[in-house]
N, C-alpha and C positions, 0 to 999 in steps of 0.2 A: 185789194187794189189791183186794178188791171194793168197790164204791161204797157199799154200805150197811153195811159193817163199821165199827165205831168204831175210831178211831186209838188206838194205845197211848199211855199217859200219858208226856209228856216227849219224844215223838218229833217233831222238827221239822227242816226243811231250811233251807237258806239262801234268803233272799229275793233277788229280782233286784237290789234296791238294794244289799244287802250285797255281792253278787258284783261289781257294777259298781264300788263303792268299792275293793274289794280289787284289782281289775284296774288301776284308776287309780294306786293306791299302787305296785304292782309296775312299772307303766310308768314312773313318775317315777324309781324306783330304777334301772331299766334304762337310761334316758336319762342319768342321772347317771354311771353306770359307763361308758357309751359315750363321753361327753364327756371323761372322765378318760383313757381309752385314746387318744383323738385328741390330747389335750394331751401325754401322755407320748410318743407317737410323734413329734410335731412337735419337741419339745425333744431327743429322742434323735437325730434327724437333724441338728439344729443342733450338738449336742455332737460328733457324728461329723465334721462339717465342720471344727470347730475343732481336733479331734485330727489330722485329715489336714493342715490348714494348719500345725500345729506340726511335724509330721513333714517337710513340704516345707521349712520354714524351717531345720530342723536339718540336712537334707541339703545345702541350699545353703551353710549356714555351714561345714559340714565340707569341701565342695569349695573354699571360699575359704581355708580353713586350709592346703590343699595348694598353693594358688596362690602364686607368688613375690611378695614384698612389692612390688616395682616393677611387677608386672603386675596388681595389684588395680585394678579399674575399676567404676564405677557401671553398672548395667544395669536394664532392665525386661523382663520376660517374662511370658507366659501359660502356665501349666502345667495340664494336665488329669490329674487323678488321681481314682480311684474314681468316674468318671463325672461329676465336677464340675470347673469351671474356677476357677483361682486366679491372681491377679495377684501376681507376685513382683518386688519392688523392692529393689535393692541400692544403698545409698548409702555412699560413701566420703568421709571428711572428714579432712584433715590440714593445715589452713592455720595451725595454731599458736594458734588462739583457744581460750578455755577450754572451750566446748562440744565442741571437737574433740580434746581431750586436752591442750591447752596446749603442744604440742611438735610440731615438723615431722617428727620421726623416729617419731612415733606416729600411726597411722591408726585412726580410729573406723569400724568396719564395722557397718552396720545392715542387717539383712535383714527386710523387711516383707512378709508374705503375707496377702492379703485374699481371702476367698471371694467369687467374682463373683456367684453366684446363690443365696446362702443364703436360706432362707425366713424366718428369724427375724432381727429387728433386732439382737439381741445376738450372733448368730452371724456377722453381716457385719462386725463390728469386726475390725481387723487383728491378726494375731499378729506380734510384733516381737521379734527377737533382736539383741543388741548385744554387740560385743566390741571390744577394743583390740588392735591388732597393732603390733609395733615392728620397726624395721629391725634386722637381724642384723649386728652389726659385730664383727670380730675384731681383736685388736691388744693393745697394751700398756695396762694399766690403772694409773693412778697413785694 
């Protein structure tokens, strides 16, 4: 377009101010989406830690089911799974009090698995499985 030719009617471009405002709006929307992805990633990792802790607790509980009643014992161990450390506490209670089942022939077995290095506070809460085991007795029933 030559300098001395008149512009066509209604032909206008965007001004520098309009372009700057549009870029700021797009930047705010982009930062909001980025923070959402960071939030989702953080909580997804925490959910994975809780799922792995649940699997470890279930595995320990299954191994205690195979253990003889008289051989059940409390223990504490550190387990590494999926690149994360978990603390596994096994508590056995059979003293006849109400919290322990109220009977000396019944043992309350509690497996507690705590993620050691979870990033989220809610993911650091322990996963707990509890069951009752009774002594197997054979004989005459009256």
